[in-house]
C-alpha positions in Angstrom: 2.6 5.7 -1.5 6.2 5.7 -0.4 6.0 2.0 0.4 4.6 1.2 -3.1 7.4 3.1 -4.7 9.9 1.3 -2.5 8.3 -2.1 -3.5 8.4 -1.2 -7.3 12.0 0.0 -7.2 13.1 -3.2 -5.3 11.2 -5.4 -7.8 13.0 -3.7 -10.7 16.4 -3.9 -9.0 16.0 -7.6 -8.3 14.9 -8.3 -11.9 17.7 -6.3 -13.4 20.3 -8.0 -11.2 19.0 -11.5 -12.1 19.0 -10.6 -15.8 22.6 -9.3 -15.6 23.7 -12.4 -13.6 22.4 -14.7 -16.3 23.8 -12.6 -19.1 27.3 -12.8 -17.5 26.8 -16.6 -16.9 25.9 -17.1 -20.6 28.8 -14.9 -21.8 31.3 -16.8 -19.6 29.9 -20.3 -20.5 29.9 -19.9 -24.3 33.2 -21.0 -25.9 35.5 -18.3 -27.2 35.0 -19.4 -30.8 31.4 -18.4 -30.7 32.0 -15.1 -28.9 28.6 -14.0 -27.7 28.5 -10.2 -27.2 27.2 -8.9 -23.9 24.2 -7.3 -25.6 23.2 -10.7 -27.1 23.6 -12.4 -23.8 21.5 -9.7 -22.1 18.8 -10.1 -24.8 18.8 -13.9 -24.3 18.6 -13.6 -20.6 15.9 -10.9 -20.7 13.8 -12.9 -23.1 13.0 -15.3 -20.3 12.1 -12.5 -17.8 10.2 -10.0 -19.9 7.4 -10.9 -22.3 7.7 -9.5 -25.8 11.5 -9.7 -26.1 12.6 -12.3 -28.7 15.8 -14.2 -28.3 17.9 -13.5 -31.4 21.0 -15.4 -30.4 22.8 -16.8 -33.5 24.8 -19.3 -31.4 23.6 -22.4 -29.8 23.4 -21.9 -26.0 23.7 -24.6 -23.4 20.5 -26.1 -22.1 20.9 -24.4 -18.7 21.1 -21.0 -20.4 17.5 -21.5 -21.5 16.3 -23.2 -18.4 18.2 -21.1 -15.7 16.8 -17.6 -16.5 13.2 -19.0 -16.9 13.5 -20.8 -13.5 15.0 -17.7 -11.9 12.2 -15.6 -13.3 9.5 -18.0 -11.9 11.2 -18.2 -8.5 11.5 -14.4 -8.3 8.1 -13.3 -9.5 6.0 -16.2 -8.2 7.6 -17.7 -5.1 9.4 -14.6 -3.7 7.8 -11.4 -4.9 4.2 -12.7 -4.5 4.5 -13.1 -0.7 6.5 -9.8 -0.4 3.7 -8.1 -2.3 1.1 -9.7 0.1 3.0 -8.2 3.0 2.9 -4.7 1.5 -0.2 -3.6 3.4 1.3 -4.7 6.7 4.5 -2.8 6.0 2.5 0.3 5.0 0.6 0.2 8.3 3.8 -0.2 10.3 5.3 2.7 8.4 2.3 4.9 9.2 2.5 4.0 12.8 6.1 5.1 12.9 5.3 8.2 10.9 2.6 9.6 13.2 5.0 10.5 16.1 7.5 12.0 13.7 4.7 14.2 12.2 3.6 15.3 15.6 7.2 16.2 16.5 7.7 18.1 13.2 4.5 20.1 13.8 5.7 20.9 17.4 8.9 22.3 15.9 6.9 24.5 13.6 4.7 25.7 16.5 7.8 26.4 18.6 9.3 28.3 15.8 6.3 30.6 15.5 6.3 31.2 19.3 10.0 32.0 19.1 9.4 34.5 16.2 6.5 36.1 18.1 8.7 36.4 21.2 11.6 37.9 19.2 9.3 40.5 17.5 7.9 41.5 20.9 11.4 41.9 22.3 12.4 44.0 19.2 9.4 46.3 19.7 10.1 46.6 23.4 13.7 47.7 22.9 13.0 50.2 20.1 
């Protein structure tokens, strides 16, 4: 479960950073006369990453501002995230292998704590 949450958070972080990168690239590349606000640049960039978001840019963007985010989205979600997702079961198995000794050590600490408490109670009764 932990590995799945880690995978989902990583996927969202990578997507958000790619969207933000292309939004900044669009904002910087558009001439100052057209002045594209950051929210419009974010919407134009996100429209290529997320389905259902329409691009409502009132200015004409360069050709690479349309092609770049779409290509980045394809590379991230098909070429990169796909194999990472396929490796998820292997990572989960490795995580569980590392977790078993830690779980045993944690249980031993709990057992030793109970032995210590029992010993201290016996000593307290003995000295009263």
